[in-house]
N, C-alpha and C positions, 0 to 999 in steps of 0.2 A: 677835183672835187674839189671842196671847200673844211684842208682837215684839221686839225687842234692847231697845227704851229705858227697857220694862217691867221684862225679864229684868234689867237695870243697877239701874236701880232699888232693886229689890226688894232683888240679892245686897249695894249696901250699908247699905239699909236691914239686914239681917240680920249683916251683920258690923259694923254701930257696938253692936246688941244682944248681941253674944256679946264684943267689947270690953267694953261695960258690965256684965254679967253677970261675967266672967274676973277684972277687978281688976286692978288696974293691973301686977301682975308681970309677968301674959302681954303685953300688948299689943306687944312686939313681933310674936309668932305672930299678933296678930291682924292687924295690919295689914299683913302676905306675904298672909295670908286675902285681906283686904281688896284688895289690890294684883293678886292671881291674879284675886279675881271680875273686878276692873273688863277685866283683858287679857281674858277669855276673851268677858265682854259685847262690849268693841269690835268682835274675831272674827264673832263672834256677830253683831255691827250691819251690818259688809259683807256678811255672806257674802247678810244675807237682803235688803242692799237690789241684790243682782246679779240673785238671783233673783226682786222684784220687777219691777224693769228687763226682764227675760227677759219673764215672764209677761207684761207688760204688750205687748212688742213681740208676742207669739203671738198676745194679743187679737186685735190690732189686725189684722195681719195676717192673720186664720181669719176674720174677720168684718167688722161694721159697727162704727163708735163706737158709732152711735146705733140707736133703732129706724128701720126704714124709711130707715138711708142706706147707702151704698157705701163702701165700701173703700178708702182712698186705696192701699196696698201693693198691688203688682201681687204672684201667688203664683209661686213661686218652680217651675219646673219641670226644673230642672237639667238642662237643653237636651232630652230624650226626647220633648217635644213632638213626633210627627211633623206631617211638614206633609203639606199636603190636595191631592186631586185630585180633578176633577169627571170624572164617567164617566156620557154621558146620551145615549141615544138608546134604541129597540128590542131591541137584542142588547146592552145593556151589560150583566147578568148574565153572560156570557160568559166576561167579561174580570174579573171582581170576585175570584174567587180567588189569578187574577196578581197584581192591585194592590196589594190593602189588606193584602200581609207589607208593605210597605214604607213607605206614604200612607194617611193616613185619607182613605176614601173619603168623599166624596161625589155620592148616586147621584140622577140625575136621570133624568125617565122622557122617555116621545115626546114631551110638552106644549112649548108653547112656551116659553120659561126668559127673562124680564126680563133680560137678565147687568148692566140697572144697578142692581138691587137684589141684585148676586153680591159680596160681600167677598172679593178674590183675595188681601189680604194676608199669607196664606201658604200659597197655590193655588200652585203647582211645574210640575202639568201639567193640562190640557184633553183628554181620548182622545171623542170624537165617534164613534158606531158606529148609526148607524141612521139618524141626528134627520132631521127630517123639516122644517127652518125653518132660513133662513141667517142665518149670525149677521153681527151689523154690525161693521163692519170697525175699528171704532174698540177693541174689546174683543179685536184679535187678537194687539194685544201689552202685555198683560194675564199672558199665561201662555203656554207652547208652546200650543197648540190644534192636536191631530195628528186627522187623519182617518180612519178604516176604510171603505174607500169599495173596492164589489164587481165591479170591471171593470179589465181591464189597464191603464190608463189609457195613453194619450192617450185610447184609446179608452171609450167610457160615458161621457161627461161628466153628470151632473145626476142622475134619479131611476128609478127603473126598471133598472139596467143590465143585469139579468139578460133581462129579455125582450128589451132593444135586440140585443144581442149576439146573440140566434140570429135575430133579421128581417131586423141587416142581415149578419151571416155573419160577425161578428167573431171571434174566439179572445178565448175567457174566462179570467176571471183575478179578482186580489187584488192592492190596495192601497193602503201603508199612507205616507200622503205630511202637510204642514205646512202647514195652512190655509192660502190669503192670499184676497184678497176678491172674486176671479174662482173661481167653485165649479169646486172641483173641477182647478182647472189652479194648485194651490201645487206645488213641488217636492217629489219621489218620495222615502222613507226606503227603502223596503222595495217588489216587488211580485213575485206568484208568480203563473203562466199554468194555467188551472186546465183538464186535458181531459175533455170531456163528449160521452159520443154520442145525436146527441137521440132515435134510437129507444128510447133507457133512461133518458131524463131527460125531466120538464114541467118547466113552469115552474116550479111551486112543489118539485119539487127541485133544481130549479138554484140556487137561493134556499138552499136549507141546504147544501148540498152548497159555495156560494162562502164562507156565513157560516162556517163550520168551516174551510173554508182559511184567512180569514183570520184566525179566532183561532190556529187553529195558526200562522201567521207574526206575531201578536203577539205569540205567548209567548216564541216563538225570538228576538225581538227587540227583547222586552222591558226588559232591563239594559239596553241600547242609548239604550231611551227614556228610561228614568225617572232615569240619570247624564246624560240627553245629550251624549252622544253618540254621533250617527247623522252620517252623511252627508248629502250633499243632492245631487239630480239634477233638474238643469232639465230640463225638456217644453219641445218646441213649441208653444206658445196654439194656433194657428192650425193643427195638426196633430189626426190625428184626430174622434171624433164627440162633437157634447153632441144634449143632448135635453133639452125642458122641462114640466114638467106634463100640462101642454093639449098633450101631443105622441100622448099615451097614450089620451085620452078617448074618440074614437074606435073605438076596437078594446075600452073600460075591459069590455066587457058579456063580451065572448070572452072575454079572460082568467079570468073569475069564472066562466067555464061550463066552460072547457078549462081550468082551473087545474092538473090531476093527469093530464089525457090527453098522450099522446107529444107531444115537440113537434113534428113535423111536422103533425100535427093542427090543431095551435093554429095553425101559423104559414098552414094552409091556410083555416081560417077565419076568419082576421085577414086572409090576401090579398083575400078575399071581402068585408071589410067596408071595410075601409082603399079599396077600386078602388069598393065603390057612393057615398065619403065622401067618394071627390076627383073622383064626379061629379055630383057634387048642387055642389061647387062653382063659382059662375062664372067667367066662361074657360075658357081650352084649360089642357089642364093635363096630362102622362102617369100614364096610372093604373098602381100598383104593384105588385108581385109580388112575394111572398116565398121562398125557396128552403126547397121544405119535404125535401131530403134525398132517400135514396136509401129504394126501394120496402120499404115494413115484412115485419116480418116476422111468421105467423099470430099477432094479440093482440085480446082483450078489451078495449071503451074504450069497454062501456054502461055501468061501475055511476057511483056517484052522487059527482060533484064537486065539489071543496072551495072556496070563494073563497081567491084568495093573495090575500094580504098585499105590494103591491107597493112598500115601502118596502125599501131593502136598505144 
């Protein structure tokens, strides 16, 4: 590289040669030429030095200073890095198009998540939609954990609320609430009642209707959720109804077989199965019957039945 120092030396050398060759009569002109060369080379040296320093900084920031090393200078993002959001659950894809406009989305499936290994440093929200695992209380303060639940809380706490609403003759609905240490007992952000006719719906269609209603409710409240500008409504933890996963086990095969049958037919089969289950338990206990609703209209129910997803 032809540096400023080499350029200055060459300029002075040529100036001296020119002065010697021209003789003493032209000495003033040669001295002026030499001074000009020195002035130009000093300027060039300053510019070159600045450029060298800039290049060294750029090279250092762009990569490691040696092979296999790590850069010690953080890359600048100019504040453009999006905050991150965790979206977990089997219905996470329903809300992706809404949340990814403002957040960098970290999508997690319905499998178990080890939140101890999750970096929450840039996580603003965690949206849970159909996630079938309990989240430890120690993680709930790391971000705002918001759950989208398929019941009109406080009714239908726990798994399979779309099934238990029919069994218990409770209102159907969807709720968005902030998560707490107790399952589905956190303060409510928004909720909506969903009207469903039993002879016009099955267990499967009920689940999908509630998922669609919950997705719509989420989109309507998304701006407030994203900005943390939502109000919280507390509920009585002793009110409503709650169920555990094992509560559905006695009628699991009925759910699988009659997932697409009209709800009253499912309830009739489920009532018979529950009565058998209770009769097999030790000790006296009242048998349980389900409200199967009004008489059905003429309708075929002998088609092939699909298995229902119990998680919602």
